[in-house]
C-alpha positions in Angstrom: -115.6 22.8 84.4 -116.7 26.4 84.8 -116.4 26.0 88.6 -112.9 24.6 88.2 -111.9 27.5 85.9 -113.2 30.1 88.4 -111.6 28.5 91.5 -108.4 27.8 89.6 -107.0 24.5 90.9 -104.6 22.8 88.5 -105.4 19.5 86.9 -102.4 17.2 86.2 -103.1 15.2 83.1 -101.0 12.0 82.9 -101.7 10.7 79.5 -99.7 7.4 79.6 -100.9 6.6 83.1 -104.5 7.3 82.1 -104.2 4.9 79.1 -102.4 2.1 81.0 -104.7 2.2 84.0 -107.8 2.3 81.7 -108.9 5.7 83.0 -108.9 6.8 79.4 -108.4 3.9 77.1 -108.6 6.0 73.9 -106.5 9.1 74.4 -107.9 10.8 71.4 -110.9 11.4 73.6 -108.9 12.6 76.6 -110.5 15.7 78.2 -107.3 17.7 78.4 -108.2 19.7 75.2 -111.7 20.5 76.6 -110.2 21.5 79.9 -107.8 23.9 78.2 -110.5 25.4 76.1 -112.6 25.9 79.2 -109.8 27.8 80.9 -109.1 25.2 83.5 -105.4 25.3 84.5 -103.9 22.1 83.3 -100.4 20.6 83.1 -99.1 17.4 81.7 -97.3 15.2 84.1 -95.9 11.6 84.3 -97.7 10.2 87.4 -94.8 7.8 88.0 -91.9 7.7 85.5 -90.7 4.3 86.7 -94.0 2.5 86.8 -95.4 3.9 83.6 -92.1 4.1 81.7 -92.5 7.7 80.5 -90.9 11.1 80.8 -92.3 14.6 80.7 -90.8 15.0 77.3 -92.6 11.8 76.1 -95.9 13.1 77.6 -95.5 16.4 75.7 -94.7 14.5 72.5 -97.7 12.3 73.0 -100.0 15.2 73.6 -98.7 16.9 70.5 -98.9 13.8 68.3 -102.5 13.2 69.4 -103.5 16.8 68.7 -104.5 17.3 72.4 -102.2 20.2 72.7 -100.2 22.6 70.5 -96.8 24.0 71.4 -98.1 27.2 72.9 -100.4 25.1 75.2 -97.2 23.5 76.6 -95.8 26.9 77.4 -99.0 27.9 79.1 -99.0 24.6 81.0 -95.5 25.0 82.2 -96.3 28.5 83.4 -99.4 27.3 85.1 -97.5 24.5 86.8 -95.0 27.0 88.1 -97.7 29.4 89.4 -99.6 26.5 91.1 -96.5 25.1 92.8 -95.9 25.2 96.5 -92.8 27.4 95.9 -92.4 30.9 97.4 -93.8 33.7 95.3 -90.3 34.9 94.3 -89.4 31.4 93.1 -92.6 31.2 91.1 -91.7 34.5 89.4 -88.1 33.2 88.7 -89.5 30.0 87.2 -91.9 31.9 85.0 -89.0 34.1 83.7 -86.9 30.9 83.0 -89.8 29.3 81.2 -90.4 32.3 79.0 -86.7 32.8 78.3 -86.4 29.1 77.3 -89.5 29.1 75.2 -87.9 30.6 72.0 -88.9 30.0 68.4 -86.3 27.1 68.2 -88.1 25.4 71.2 -91.3 25.6 69.2 -89.6 23.9 66.3 -88.2 21.2 68.5 -91.6 20.6 70.1 -93.3 20.4 66.7 -90.7 17.8 65.6 -91.6 15.7 68.7 -95.1 15.4 67.4 -94.0 13.9 64.1 
């Protein structure tokens, strides 16, 4: 993991997909928490919304409910996803500003309610 953290690729964690495909049958042991603690850039993703019947909001809620992430992890994940995108640099900066502007205390409360 230290190599990943130093080289900074991003890992897309697709919790529902990982459970349904058997890649991680018990999500409480999913490595996303360890990856985050190790400094590896991680984002939650859906893999395929139609096949796995999930949404990004549902993946966020699942991660929160399982204690794999906390609300501020989600903010950092969104910023990391934007910075690792294939967008032009100016667009990456614009996305980061939009994420930071949208991530207000009320958003934290809403995310925390998702976990209940």
